[in-house]
C-alpha positions in Angstrom: 91.7 93.2 66.6 94.9 91.8 66.8 95.3 89.0 69.4 98.9 88.3 71.2 100.6 85.0 69.9 101.0 84.8 73.6 97.7 84.7 74.2 96.6 81.9 72.0 99.4 79.6 73.5 97.9 80.4 76.9 94.8 79.2 75.6 95.5 76.2 74.3 97.4 75.4 77.3 94.5 76.5 79.6 92.1 74.2 77.3 94.8 71.1 77.2 96.3 71.2 80.9 93.2 72.5 82.7 90.1 71.8 81.0 90.6 68.5 78.6 91.5 66.9 81.7 88.7 67.6 83.6 86.8 65.4 81.6 85.8 68.3 79.3 85.5 66.2 76.0 82.4 67.6 74.0 84.5 68.9 71.0 82.0 72.1 70.5 82.7 73.4 74.0 86.3 73.0 73.2 85.9 74.9 70.3 84.0 77.6 72.0 86.2 77.8 74.4 88.8 78.1 71.8 87.2 80.8 70.0 85.3 83.1 72.9 88.4 85.4 74.3 88.2 85.1 78.0 91.0 88.1 78.4 87.7 90.3 77.0 85.8 89.6 80.2 88.3 89.9 82.5 89.2 93.1 84.4 92.2 95.1 82.8 94.2 95.0 86.0 93.7 91.4 85.8 93.9 90.3 81.9 97.9 88.5 82.3 95.8 86.0 84.7 93.2 85.0 82.6 94.2 81.9 81.5 95.1 80.6 84.6 93.5 77.9 87.1 92.3 80.3 89.7 89.1 82.7 90.2 89.5 86.7 89.5 88.5 89.4 91.3 86.6 91.7 89.8 86.8 94.7 91.2 83.8 96.1 92.6 84.4 97.9 95.9 80.8 98.5 96.3 80.4 94.8 96.3 83.6 93.0 97.2 84.1 89.5 96.8 82.5 89.0 93.7 85.1 86.8 91.3 85.0 85.7 88.3 85.0 81.6 88.3 87.9 79.5 87.3 88.1 78.3 83.5 87.6 74.8 84.2 84.8 74.8 86.6 82.8 77.2 83.5 83.8 74.9 80.9 82.9 71.6 82.8 79.2 72.8 84.1 78.8 73.9 80.0 79.9 70.2 78.8 77.5 68.9 81.4 74.6 70.7 80.9 74.6 69.8 76.9 72.7 72.8 76.2 70.8 73.2 72.7 70.3 75.5 70.0 66.4 75.5 70.6 66.9 76.0 74.2 66.3 78.7 76.7 68.5 79.5 79.6 68.7 81.2 83.0 72.1 82.3 84.8 71.9 83.7 88.0 75.1 85.8 88.8 76.2 87.2 86.0 79.9 88.2 87.1 82.1 89.1 84.0 79.5 88.3 81.3 82.1 85.4 80.3 79.9 82.5 81.2 77.0 84.0 79.8 78.4 84.6 76.6 79.8 80.7 76.3 76.0 80.1 77.0 74.7 82.2 74.2 76.6 80.6 71.6 75.3 77.6 72.7 71.2 78.3 73.5 68.7 80.4 71.8 68.5 83.1 74.1 70.1 84.0 77.7 68.6 86.2 80.7 71.6 86.6 83.4 70.7 88.1 86.5 73.6 90.3 88.2 73.0 91.9 91.9 75.5 93.9 91.5 74.7 97.4 89.3 78.2 98.2 88.3 79.0 94.5 86.9 76.0 93.9 85.4 76.4 97.4 83.2 80.0 96.2 82.9 79.2 92.7 81.5 76.5 94.0 79.1 79.0 96.5 77.5 81.6 93.8 77.2 78.9 91.5 75.4 77.7 94.1 73.3 81.5 94.6 72.4 82.2 91.4 71.4 78.8 90.8 69.5 76.8 88.7 71.6 73.2 89.7 70.9 71.0 87.1 72.5 72.0 87.8 75.8 69.7 89.8 78.5 71.8 91.4 81.6 69.0 92.2 84.1 70.2 94.2 87.3 68.3 91.9 89.6 68.4 89.4 93.0 68.5 86.1 91.8 67.3 84.5 95.0 64.2 86.3 94.5 61.6 84.8 92.4 61.5 86.0 88.4 58.2 88.8 88.5 57.4 87.8 85.5 57.3 83.7 86.0 59.0 82.5 83.1 60.4 79.1 83.0 63.9 78.0 81.1 65.4 74.9 79.8 68.6 75.6 81.4 69.3 77.2 84.7 73.1 77.9 85.8 73.7 79.2 89.4 77.1 80.8 88.3 78.5 80.5 92.3 77.7 78.2 95.1 75.1 78.0 97.4 74.2 75.6 100.4 71.1 74.2 99.0 69.3 73.4 95.8 67.0 76.4 95.8 63.8 74.5 95.5 62.3 77.9 93.9 64.2 77.5 91.0 63.0 73.9 90.2 59.5 74.7 89.3 60.8 77.2 86.7 62.4 74.4 84.2 60.4 73.6 81.4 60.3 69.5 81.6 63.3 68.1 80.4 65.3 70.9 81.6 68.5 71.0 84.0 69.7 73.0 86.6 73.2 73.0 87.5 74.7 74.3 91.0 77.7 73.8 92.8 76.1 73.1 96.4 77.7 72.4 100.0 79.9 74.1 102.4 84.2 74.6 102.8 86.0 72.7 102.5 84.1 70.6 99.9 81.3 71.4 97.7 79.7 69.2 95.0 78.3 70.0 91.7 74.5 69.0 91.3 72.7 68.7 88.3 68.9 68.6 88.5 66.8 67.2 85.7 62.8 68.1 85.7 61.7 64.5 84.2 58.1 65.1 84.5 55.3 67.6 86.1 56.4 66.5 89.5 59.7 64.6 89.2 63.3 65.5 89.3 66.5 63.5 88.5 69.9 64.5 90.4 73.0 63.4 89.5 76.6 64.7 91.5 79.5 64.0 89.0 82.4 66.6 90.6 83.8 68.3 93.7 84.5 71.6 93.6 84.8 74.9 95.9 83.0 78.2 94.3 82.6 81.7 95.9 78.7 81.7 97.6 76.0 83.9 95.5 74.2 86.4 97.7 71.2 86.3 99.4 70.4 82.7 98.8 69.1 80.9 102.5 72.3 79.7 104.4 71.7 76.6 107.3 71.4 77.5 110.8 74.9 77.0 112.8 73.1 76.2 115.5 72.5 72.4 116.3 70.3 71.1 118.9 
């Protein structure tokens, strides 16, 4: 496939003007962002905006509001997780499949869950078309426990939640990390939770951002007494 020169210029500008200034300095992550064609995962109608610093609608009328996260959010999350080649990853919120593709190039295998059947099917097809073979896309509600109860080295929530889902922490292996954007507008914060031992977790909150909600995770009551 011939890649338009304009895409390469836009990709370079995305990395140098949006992503690197956002404290993404891992050379392997930067090289991966230059290699994986983000435009392949963007709905055709929005492909001209693939490299812009913005969320992009994924265009499913049955479940409106589903979006692709801004490039710098995906890049910084990948940078801070430090995913290793032997590790297993669970992603909740497949969306376009782009984050799953990035994770797949860093990890041994990725299971990604998407609540929207149309998006799950589309993401699986896009990943296959781009030669990504170590990702399983599963149509499932990520807010519900996994039936088989597997554990993972890395868990990524590709969207925001009101609070860290405590049930997911038990699905981390020792040394495993969970990444989630937590809070409410107008300010949310990235949380990275590491399981350091059987009953101990450590949390860092290195940066602020805003991201759309993942569906069906608990929300706090609006009433205060």
